[in-house]
C-alpha positions as CSV (number, residue, x, y, z in Angstrom):
1,M,108.8,-37.2,51.2
2,E,112.4,-39.7,51.3
3,A,111.9,-38.0,54.7
4,L,108.9,-39.6,55.4
5,V,109.3,-42.6,54.6
6,S,112.7,-43.2,57.2
7,V,110.3,-41.3,59.8
8,A,107.6,-43.9,58.6
9,I,110.0,-46.8,59.0
10,A,111.6,-45.7,61.9
11,I,108.5,-45.8,64.1
12,V,107.5,-49.4,63.1
13,A,110.9,-50.9,63.5
14,G,110.4,-49.2,67.0
15,G,107.6,-50.0,68.0
16,A,108.4,-52.9,66.5
17,A,111.0,-53.4,69.2
18,L,108.5,-52.5,71.4
19,N,106.3,-55.0,71.1
20,N,109.2,-57.6,71.4
21,R,110.4,-56.4,74.6
22,L,106.8,-56.7,75.9
23,H,106.1,-60.1,75.0
24,N,110.0,-61.0,76.1
25,R,109.0,-59.5,79.4
26,I,104.7,-61.4,79.1
27,N,106.9,-64.2,78.5
28,N,109.5,-63.9,82.0
29,V,106.7,-63.8,83.4
30,H,104.7,-66.6,83.0
31,D,107.6,-68.6,83.0
32,R,108.2,-67.3,86.0
33,I,104.5,-67.9,88.0
34,S,104.6,-71.7,86.0
35,G,107.5,-72.2,87.8
36,L,105.9,-71.1,91.4
37,D,102.5,-73.2,90.5
38,R,104.5,-76.2,89.4
39,R,106.7,-75.4,93.2
40,I,103.7,-75.0,94.7
41,D,102.9,-77.9,93.5
42,A,105.0,-80.3,95.1
43,I,103.9,-78.7,98.0
44,E,101.3,-79.7,98.3
45,L,102.1,-83.2,96.6
46,S,105.2,-83.1,100.1
47,V,102.5,-81.8,103.1
48,A,99.8,-84.9,101.5
49,Q,102.2,-87.1,101.2
50,D,104.6,-87.4,104.8
51,Y,101.4,-85.9,107.4
52,V,98.3,-87.1,108.9
53,S,95.2,-86.6,109.2
54,K,93.3,-85.5,112.2
55,A,91.2,-88.3,112.6
56,D,94.3,-91.1,112.2
57,L,96.5,-88.4,114.7
58,S,93.4,-89.1,117.3
59,T,93.5,-92.6,116.6
60,M,96.7,-93.6,117.1
61,V,97.5,-92.1,120.3
62,Q,94.1,-93.1,121.3
63,R,95.4,-96.7,121.2
64,M,99.1,-95.4,122.1
65,E,96.8,-93.6,125.2
66,D,95.5,-97.9,125.5
67,H,97.7,-100.3,124.9
68,M,100.0,-98.3,128.3
69,V,97.0,-98.2,130.2
70,R,97.5,-101.8,130.0
71,I,101.5,-102.0,130.3
72,E,100.7,-100.1,133.9
73,N,98.4,-102.4,134.7
74,K,100.6,-105.0,134.0
75,L,102.6,-103.5,135.8
76,D,100.8,-103.4,139.2
77,Q,100.2,-106.2,139.2
78,I,103.2,-107.0,139.5
79,V,104.7,-104.9,142.0
80,L,102.1,-106.1,144.0
81,R,102.4,-109.2,143.8
82,N,106.3,-108.7,144.9
């Protein structure tokens, strides 16, 4: 009888230890995933803040080209006068 009680206590203790280890591993994985989520969110925010959209870039490039054409025209006029 005493042996059965000892075995039962050992089984319960072993199950509790196994459950505790499993729980700790799950928490560790969850923490790592949460950390990755935070890093990805930071990268997404950085990209949204630091880069321009294609439409905005196209508008800026067109303005720059227009400005360069005006400068070229002025330089051509100066060269033709002299």
